[in-house]
N, C-alpha and C positions, 0 to 999 in steps of 0.2 A: 552458417548454415541456412539453406532455403526453407522456411516454414513449410512450404507446399510438400517437402520431402517427407513429412510426416504421414502422409496418405500411403506411401510405398514402403516404409522403413518398419522393420518389426522392433518396436521400442517397449514391448511389454514388460522386459525385466525391469525397467526403471520404476515400476510401481509393483509392490508385493500383491501376489494372487490373492491374499487374504484380505486385501483392502476392502472397506465397506463399499467403496466406490471405484471403478475401474476408469481411468481416462480414457476418453476418445482421442484427444491431441496429446499423445506421449512426449513431444518437444516440450511440452509445459513442465516436464521433469528434468531438464538440461538447461541450466542457467547458461545464457549466451548474450553476446551483445545485441543480437538482433531484437531482443526484448525492450530495449532502452532507445530513447532518443539519442541519436549519435553525437551531436554536439555537445549536449549536456553530459553523457557520459564521459567524453574526451575532456571536458572542464572539471568533472569530478577528479578524474586522473591528476589534472594539472593542481589540484587543489590538495591532495594528499600531502605533500611535502610541507605545505603552508600548515596544514594541521598538526602535523608533527612537530614543526617548528614552534607554534604556538602552545603546545604542549611542553615543550622541553627548554624553550628559551623565554626566561622572565623578561628580559628586556624587550624582546620582540612583543611579548603579550602584552606589556604595559603600553605599548605604543600601537598596537595592530589596531585597524578599522575594517569593516565589512569589505570594503573594496580591496582588500588584500587578498580576498579568497575569491578565487576565479569563478568558481560556481554561483557566487552571488550575481553575477551578471544575469542570469537566467531566473531568478527569484523575484516574484512580485509581491508586494506587500498590499493586502486588501483592508486589513484592520490591525490594531495594535497586536502583535504577536500572532498574527494569522497570515500565512504566507501560501503561495503556490509556486510550483515548479514543474516543467514538462518532464516526465519521468519514463512514462512506457511508449512504445511506438505504437503506430497505428496497427501493424501486423499482428502486433502483440494483443491489443485489445480487441481485434476482430477474431482471435482465436480464442480468447477468452469467452466472449460472447457465443462463439460456436459451442464451446464447452458447455456454457449455460444453457443452452438449448437442448442439449444431450442430457444435462442434469435433470431438467424438467419432464424429460421423456422418461428418465430411468428412476433414480432415487428420489427426486424433487427437493425441493426447499421446506424447511420447516423452522418453526419459531422456537426460541429458548423458553420453555414454561416457567424456569426459573427467575426470568426477568419480570419486572413489572408490565401489566398489560398495556399501559400507554407508551412503551417504549420497544414492544415486541415488533419485530418485522421478519419477513420470511429471510432465511439465512442457510448458508452452506459452509460449514466451519472446516477449513482445510485440516486441521491437526486430527480432527474426528473421523472424516470422511476420505481424504486424500493425503495420508502423511508424507507420500514422495514429492507431492506438489508443495506441500507446505515447507519440506526442508528446502526444495528449490529456490522458493521465494526468500527464505533465510539466507540464502548465499548472496541473493541480489541485494538484500538490505545490508548485510554485514560488508560485503565488498564495494557497494557503490552509495546506498541511500544513508547509510551511518555518515559519509562524509558531509553529507547536507545537513544531518543532524546537528554535526559538529560545528559547521559554519555558522549555524542558527542559533543554538543554544549551549555550545560546548558540552554537548551530552551525545553518548552513543547507547543503544539499545541491544537488548541480548534474550528478549523473550518476550512474548505476547500473543494476542490473538489474531489471525488472518483469516479473514471471511468474505465470501460473496454476499450481498445483501440485494434483496429486491424489494422496492417500493412499488405498490401499486393500488389503484383506487378501490378495488375490490376488497383488499384485506386490510391495509393501513396506508393512509395518504400522507400522515407525518409523525412526527414523534414530538412528546411534550419535552420540557427542559431537563436536561440530565447531563451528567458526566458519563465518561465511557469507563466505568468501573474503576479499576486501581492502577490503569495505564497512566504512563508519564507523557507520551507523546501520541497523537492520533494523526494518522494519513489516510485520507479518502480520496479515492480515484474514481471519478466517472468513467464509464465504458460505452454509454450509448446516448450521450447528450445530443438532443434534436430529434430524437425519436419519442418524446413525451411532452407534456404541457405541465408548467409549474416547477416544483421543486427548489433546491437551494439550501442553504444553510444559515440559520439566524444565531448570532452570538448575544448572549445576555448584557445588556447595557452597551453594546458596542456597535452593532449594525448586521448586515446581511451581505452574504456572498451569494452570486447567482451561480448556477450550473457552470462548472468550468467546462474547457474543452475536452474532448476524450484524452484520456492518459496522464491529464495534469494532476498532481497531487495536491491537495487542499491539508496543509500542516498546522497544527497548532499544539501547545501543551494543554494535555488533556485536564490536568488538574486545577488549573484557573480559569478555563474557559467553558462555562456551562452554555449549552447550545441545544438546538432542535432542528430536525429536519422540516422543511416548508411544505405546505400542502400540494399534493399532486393532483392536476385536474383529469389527466388522462394518459394512458400509455403505461408502460413499465420502467422504472428507473432502475438500473443496475450499477452496483458500485463495486469497487475492491476497496474493503475497509481492513485498515491496520490499527490495532489497539497495543502499542507498544511500549515495554517497560524496560529499565535499567536494573540489571539484577548484579549482586556480588558474585565474583569469579566462581566461587563455590557452588553458588546456585544455579549458574548457567549450564543448563542440561546438554548444550552442544559444545560447550568447552572451547579450546584454541581454534580447533577446525572450522568452526562456524564463524567465529570473530576474524579470521584471516583469509577466508575463501573469497574468492573473484569470480565473476561470470567468465566462462570460457568465449573465446574469439569466435565470431561466426565465421 
């Protein structure tokens, strides 16, 4: 589906009318292939049977190497257990940025007062403000991105926090050393690299990763990788942030539907 159609189609039914925030771009509530980088999405589909074989076939598992997983061709290793992969398309990133501009004109971003002051940044938490969008992003995670996590860590995620984050020199230029709550895996996706000066992520005793291209997910195991956002000199840095964890099946509030869903074809 062409993202431009969102301007003419009435998709208000996708987001409950009592949501704290009403989306401007309703296509963000429709999981679809146009949101993803095509060649990476295709390699994820090619990797799915390999992941299943890895889980079911002990002999294959004993002999398997990263090269056996097609999606690994798109993965870059920056530091030990710190990876990146192009995930979201330019069209998706541009639509999210347009939504961010709308958010700032309406509901706005806010900080989490329960967090320590040294890690508070302006945020927009999807589960609280836009549950329809939150659920859509989980369809993408369950149907696509979990395959990447399986190839990297032999792990899938079933719950967590998804939010938009805004760094700017007026509010906070950087964060101090921290872990991302009780998450198992963190994925941070830049949306407007090149529109600001500074930034990047530093990992304790490992090194630094410069700002990635838009739509590329920076992925690392949260529990073992203490990190901080580096100072921003000017501009606003917008990120799509995923703090994800693996729950037991009985704790998974989305159940089988979420774990088995895949994005719709465009």
